[in-house]
N, CA, C and O atoms as a GROMACS GRO file, in nm:
protein
  272
    1UNK      N    1 -25.693 -22.630  -6.919
    1UNK     CA    2 -25.781 -22.573  -6.819
    1UNK      C    3 -25.721 -22.600  -6.681
    1UNK      O    4 -25.685 -22.714  -6.650
    2UNK      N    5 -25.710 -22.499  -6.600
    2UNK     CA    6 -25.653 -22.516  -6.468
    2UNK      C    7 -25.758 -22.569  -6.371
    2UNK      O    8 -25.877 -22.573  -6.403
    3UNK      N    9 -25.712 -22.611  -6.253
    3UNK     CA   10 -25.804 -22.660  -6.151
    3UNK      C   11 -25.901 -22.551  -6.106
    3UNK      O   12 -26.014 -22.580  -6.068
    4UNK      N   13 -25.858 -22.426  -6.112
    4UNK     CA   14 -25.942 -22.315  -6.069
    4UNK      C   15 -26.037 -22.267  -6.178
    4UNK      O   16 -26.128 -22.188  -6.150
    5UNK      N   17 -26.019 -22.313  -6.300
    5UNK     CA   18 -26.102 -22.271  -6.412
    5UNK      C   19 -26.225 -22.359  -6.417
    5UNK      O   20 -26.216 -22.478  -6.447
    6UNK      N   21 -26.342 -22.301  -6.387
    6UNK     CA   22 -26.465 -22.378  -6.385
    6UNK      C   23 -26.537 -22.373  -6.519
    6UNK      O   24 -26.651 -22.417  -6.529
    7UNK      N   25 -26.472 -22.319  -6.622
    7UNK     CA   26 -26.535 -22.304  -6.752
    7UNK      C   27 -26.558 -22.439  -6.818
    7UNK      O   28 -26.463 -22.515  -6.836
    8UNK      N   29 -26.683 -22.472  -6.853
    8UNK     CA   30 -26.708 -22.596  -6.923
    8UNK      C   31 -26.634 -22.601  -7.056
    8UNK      O   32 -26.624 -22.500  -7.125
    9UNK      N   33 -26.582 -22.716  -7.091
    9UNK     CA   34 -26.502 -22.728  -7.212
    9UNK      C   35 -26.581 -22.707  -7.339
    9UNK      O   36 -26.522 -22.679  -7.444
   10UNK      N   37 -26.715 -22.719  -7.335
   10UNK     CA   38 -26.794 -22.704  -7.456
   10UNK      C   39 -26.819 -22.558  -7.493
   10UNK      O   40 -26.872 -22.531  -7.601
   11UNK      N   41 -26.783 -22.465  -7.408
   11UNK     CA   42 -26.804 -22.324  -7.440
   11UNK      C   43 -26.700 -22.278  -7.541
   11UNK      O   44 -26.585 -22.322  -7.539
   12UNK      N   45 -26.742 -22.191  -7.629
   12UNK     CA   46 -26.653 -22.134  -7.729
   12UNK      C   47 -26.555 -22.038  -7.662
   12UNK      O   48 -26.578 -21.997  -7.548
   13UNK      N   49 -26.448 -22.003  -7.731
   13UNK     CA   50 -26.356 -21.904  -7.673
   13UNK      C   51 -26.425 -21.772  -7.635
   13UNK      O   52 -26.392 -21.712  -7.533
   14UNK      N   53 -26.521 -21.728  -7.716
   14UNK     CA   54 -26.593 -21.605  -7.683
   14UNK      C   55 -26.674 -21.622  -7.555
   14UNK      O   56 -26.680 -21.530  -7.473
   15UNK      N   57 -26.734 -21.738  -7.538
   15UNK     CA   58 -26.812 -21.764  -7.416
   15UNK      C   59 -26.720 -21.772  -7.295
   15UNK      O   60 -26.756 -21.724  -7.187
   16UNK      N   61 -26.604 -21.832  -7.312
   16UNK     CA   62 -26.507 -21.840  -7.202
   16UNK      C   63 -26.461 -21.700  -7.162
   16UNK      O   64 -26.446 -21.671  -7.043
   17UNK      N   65 -26.439 -21.615  -7.260
   17UNK     CA   66 -26.397 -21.477  -7.232
   17UNK      C   67 -26.508 -21.403  -7.158
   17UNK      O   68 -26.480 -21.330  -7.063
   18UNK      N   69 -26.631 -21.422  -7.200
   18UNK     CA   70 -26.744 -21.357  -7.132
   18UNK      C   71 -26.755 -21.407  -6.989
   18UNK      O   72 -26.777 -21.328  -6.897
   19UNK      N   73 -26.740 -21.537  -6.969
   19UNK     CA   74 -26.749 -21.594  -6.835
   19UNK      C   75 -26.640 -21.537  -6.744
   19UNK      O   76 -26.666 -21.502  -6.629
   20UNK      N   77 -26.518 -21.528  -6.794
   20UNK     CA   78 -26.408 -21.472  -6.716
   20UNK      C   79 -26.437 -21.326  -6.682
   20UNK      O   80 -26.409 -21.282  -6.570
   21UNK      N   81 -26.494 -21.252  -6.777
   21UNK     CA   82 -26.529 -21.111  -6.753
   21UNK      C   83 -26.635 -21.100  -6.644
   21UNK      O   84 -26.624 -21.017  -6.555
   22UNK      N   85 -26.739 -21.184  -6.652
   22UNK     CA   86 -26.846 -21.181  -6.552
   22UNK      C   87 -26.791 -21.209  -6.413
   22UNK      O   88 -26.826 -21.139  -6.318
   23UNK      N   89 -26.706 -21.311  -6.401
   23UNK     CA   90 -26.650 -21.347  -6.270
   23UNK      C   91 -26.560 -21.234  -6.216
   23UNK      O   92 -26.561 -21.204  -6.096
   24UNK      N   93 -26.482 -21.172  -6.306
   24UNK     CA   94 -26.394 -21.062  -6.264
   24UNK      C   95 -26.476 -20.943  -6.215
   24UNK      O   96 -26.445 -20.884  -6.112
   25UNK      N   97 -26.580 -20.910  -6.289
   25UNK     CA   98 -26.666 -20.797  -6.248
   25UNK      C   99 -26.731 -20.826  -6.113
   25UNK      O  100 -26.742 -20.735  -6.030
   26UNK      N  101 -26.774 -20.948  -6.090
   26UNK     CA  102 -26.835 -20.984  -5.961
   26UNK      C  103 -26.734 -20.966  -5.848
   26UNK      O  104 -26.768 -20.913  -5.742
   27UNK      N  105 -26.610 -21.010  -5.870
   27UNK     CA  106 -26.506 -20.995  -5.769
   27UNK      C  107 -26.480 -20.847  -5.739
   27UNK      O  108 -26.466 -20.808  -5.623
   28UNK      N  109 -26.473 -20.766  -5.844
   28UNK     CA  110 -26.449 -20.623  -5.827
   28UNK      C  111 -26.562 -20.558  -5.747
   28UNK      O  112 -26.539 -20.474  -5.660
   29UNK      N  113 -26.685 -20.598  -5.778
   29UNK     CA  114 -26.799 -20.540  -5.708
   29UNK      C  115 -26.799 -20.582  -5.560
   29UNK      O  116 -26.827 -20.500  -5.473
   30UNK      N  117 -26.768 -20.708  -5.533
   30UNK     CA  118 -26.763 -20.754  -5.394
   30UNK      C  119 -26.654 -20.681  -5.316
   30UNK      O  120 -26.671 -20.652  -5.198
   31UNK      N  121 -26.542 -20.650  -5.381
   31UNK     CA  122 -26.432 -20.581  -5.316
   31UNK      C  123 -26.472 -20.439  -5.276
   31UNK      O  124 -26.421 -20.385  -5.177
   32UNK      N  125 -26.565 -20.378  -5.351
   32UNK     CA  126 -26.612 -20.243  -5.320
   32UNK      C  127 -26.681 -20.241  -5.184
   32UNK      O  128 -26.659 -20.150  -5.105
   33UNK      N  129 -26.764 -20.340  -5.158
   33UNK     CA  130 -26.824 -20.356  -5.026
   33UNK      C  131 -26.955 -20.285  -5.000
   33UNK      O  132 -27.024 -20.320  -4.905
   34UNK      N  133 -26.993 -20.186  -5.080
   34UNK     CA  134 -27.120 -20.119  -5.054
   34UNK      C  135 -27.236 -20.206  -5.103
   34UNK      O  136 -27.217 -20.296  -5.185
   35UNK      N  137 -27.354 -20.179  -5.055
   35UNK     CA  138 -27.471 -20.262  -5.086
   35UNK      C  139 -27.497 -20.266  -5.237
   35UNK      O  140 -27.523 -20.373  -5.292
   36UNK      N  141 -27.491 -20.152  -5.304
   36UNK     CA  142 -27.516 -20.149  -5.448
   36UNK      C  143 -27.415 -20.235  -5.523
   36UNK      O  144 -27.451 -20.306  -5.618
   37UNK      N  145 -27.290 -20.230  -5.482
   37UNK     CA  146 -27.187 -20.310  -5.547
   37UNK      C  147 -27.208 -20.458  -5.520
   37UNK      O  148 -27.186 -20.542  -5.608
   38UNK      N  149 -27.250 -20.491  -5.398
   38UNK     CA  150 -27.277 -20.631  -5.367
   38UNK      C  151 -27.395 -20.684  -5.449
   38UNK      O  152 -27.394 -20.800  -5.491
   39UNK      N  153 -27.495 -20.601  -5.471
   39UNK     CA  154 -27.608 -20.642  -5.555
   39UNK      C  155 -27.562 -20.661  -5.699
   39UNK      O  156 -27.606 -20.754  -5.767
   40UNK      N  157 -27.473 -20.574  -5.746
   40UNK     CA  158 -27.417 -20.589  -5.880
   40UNK      C  159 -27.338 -20.718  -5.891
   40UNK      O  160 -27.342 -20.785  -5.994
   41UNK      N  161 -27.265 -20.754  -5.786
   41UNK     CA  162 -27.188 -20.878  -5.786
   41UNK      C  163 -27.280 -20.998  -5.802
   41UNK      O  164 -27.246 -21.092  -5.873
   42UNK      N  165 -27.395 -20.994  -5.737
   42UNK     CA  166 -27.492 -21.103  -5.751
   42UNK      C  167 -27.540 -21.115  -5.896
   42UNK      O  168 -27.558 -21.226  -5.947
   43UNK      N  169 -27.560 -21.002  -5.960
   43UNK     CA  170 -27.602 -21.002  -6.100
   43UNK      C  171 -27.495 -21.064  -6.189
   43UNK      O  172 -27.525 -21.147  -6.274
   44UNK      N  173 -27.369 -21.022  -6.170
   44UNK     CA  174 -27.261 -21.077  -6.251
   44UNK      C  175 -27.246 -21.227  -6.226
   44UNK      O  176 -27.223 -21.303  -6.319
   45UNK      N  177 -27.259 -21.269  -6.099
   45UNK     CA  178 -27.252 -21.412  -6.068
   45UNK      C  179 -27.364 -21.489  -6.136
   45UNK      O  180 -27.342 -21.598  -6.188
   46UNK      N  181 -27.484 -21.432  -6.136
   46UNK     CA  182 -27.598 -21.498  -6.199
   46UNK      C  183 -27.575 -21.514  -6.350
   46UNK      O  184 -27.606 -21.618  -6.407
   47UNK      N  185 -27.521 -21.410  -6.413
   47UNK     CA  186 -27.490 -21.420  -6.556
   47UNK      C  187 -27.387 -21.529  -6.583
   47UNK      O  188 -27.402 -21.607  -6.677
   48UNK      N  189 -27.284 -21.535  -6.500
   48UNK     CA  190 -27.181 -21.637  -6.516
   48UNK      C  191 -27.239 -21.776  -6.494
   48UNK      O  192 -27.209 -21.869  -6.569
   49UNK      N  193 -27.322 -21.790  -6.391
   49UNK     CA  194 -27.383 -21.920  -6.363
   49UNK      C  195 -27.472 -21.965  -6.478
   49UNK      O  196 -27.474 -22.083  -6.514
   50UNK      N  197 -27.546 -21.871  -6.536
   50UNK     CA  198 -27.633 -21.905  -6.648
   50UNK      C  199 -27.551 -21.949  -6.769
   50UNK      O  200 -27.587 -22.045  -6.837
   51UNK      N  201 -27.441 -21.880  -6.794
   51UNK     CA  202 -27.355 -21.916  -6.906
   51UNK      C  203 -27.292 -22.053  -6.883
   51UNK      O  204 -27.284 -22.134  -6.976
   52UNK      N  205 -27.249 -22.081  -6.762
   52UNK     CA  206 -27.193 -22.212  -6.730
   52UNK      C  207 -27.297 -22.321  -6.749
   52UNK      O  208 -27.268 -22.427  -6.805
   53UNK      N  209 -27.419 -22.297  -6.702
   53UNK     CA  210 -27.526 -22.395  -6.716
   53UNK      C  211 -27.556 -22.420  -6.864
   53UNK      O  212 -27.581 -22.534  -6.903
   54UNK      N  213 -27.554 -22.316  -6.944
   54UNK     CA  214 -27.576 -22.331  -7.088
   54UNK      C  215 -27.470 -22.423  -7.148
   54UNK      O  216 -27.502 -22.510  -7.229
   55UNK      N  217 -27.347 -22.404  -7.110
   55UNK     CA  218 -27.238 -22.486  -7.161
   55UNK      C  219 -27.246 -22.630  -7.117
   55UNK      O  220 -27.207 -22.720  -7.191
   56UNK      N  221 -27.296 -22.653  -6.996
   56UNK     CA  222 -27.304 -22.789  -6.943
   56UNK      C  223 -27.423 -22.866  -6.999
   56UNK      O  224 -27.418 -22.990  -7.003
   57UNK      N  225 -27.527 -22.798  -7.042
   57UNK     CA  226 -27.650 -22.867  -7.083
   57UNK      C  227 -27.674 -22.868  -7.233
   57UNK      O  228 -27.775 -22.921  -7.278
   58UNK      N  229 -27.583 -22.810  -7.310
   58UNK     CA  230 -27.607 -22.805  -7.453
   58UNK      C  231 -27.484 -22.851  -7.529
   58UNK      O  232 -27.371 -22.843  -7.480
   59UNK      N  233 -27.509 -22.898  -7.648
   59UNK     CA  234 -27.400 -22.930  -7.739
   59UNK      C  235 -27.351 -22.799  -7.799
   59UNK      O  236 -27.420 -22.697  -7.793
   60UNK      N  237 -27.230 -22.802  -7.856
   60UNK     CA  238 -27.180 -22.683  -7.924
   60UNK      C  239 -27.264 -22.658  -8.048
   60UNK      O  240 -27.281 -22.747  -8.130
   61UNK      N  241 -27.314 -22.537  -8.061
   61UNK     CA  242 -27.394 -22.499  -8.178
   61UNK      C  243 -27.317 -22.397  -8.259
   61UNK      O  244 -27.252 -22.308  -8.204
   62UNK      N  245 -27.325 -22.409  -8.389
   62UNK     CA  246 -27.262 -22.313  -8.477
   62UNK      C  247 -27.315 -22.173  -8.446
   62UNK      O  248 -27.437 -22.154  -8.438
   63UNK      N  249 -27.228 -22.077  -8.428
   63UNK     CA  250 -27.268 -21.940  -8.402
   63UNK      C  251 -27.289 -21.909  -8.256
   63UNK      O  252 -27.332 -21.798  -8.223
   64UNK      N  253 -27.260 -22.003  -8.167
   64UNK     CA  254 -27.279 -21.979  -8.023
   64UNK      C  255 -27.201 -21.856  -7.979
   64UNK      O  256 -27.252 -21.775  -7.902
   65UNK      N  257 -27.078 -21.842  -8.026
   65UNK     CA  258 -26.998 -21.728  -7.987
   65UNK      C  259 -27.056 -21.596  -8.034
   65UNK      O  260 -27.043 -21.495  -7.965
   66UNK      N  261 -27.121 -21.597  -8.150
   66UNK     CA  262 -27.182 -21.476  -8.202
   66UNK      C  263 -27.299 -21.431  -8.116
   66UNK      O  264 -27.323 -21.311  -8.101
   67UNK      N  265 -27.373 -21.527  -8.059
   67UNK     CA  266 -27.487 -21.493  -7.976
   67UNK      C  267 -27.445 -21.435  -7.843
   67UNK      O  268 -27.514 -21.350  -7.787
   68UNK      N  269 -27.331 -21.481  -7.792
   68UNK     CA  270 -27.286 -21.433  -7.662
   68UNK      C  271 -27.189 -21.322  -7.685
   68UNK      O  272 -27.137 -21.265  -7.590
   0.00000   0.00000   0.00000
């Protein structure tokens, strides 16, 4: 994990992929600059934050990747 990677280590590979996707989509939306895109960026950030919080507050559960 790099210094820039904020992905909690307890997340499954599928969860890490989803988190990276959410962060990328947020960056793309912010780059667009229009109000609708900025609102979409907030949504993607919120999804990523929720996924990170899930990883930080829970133990690894069997099937976690299937749920996400």
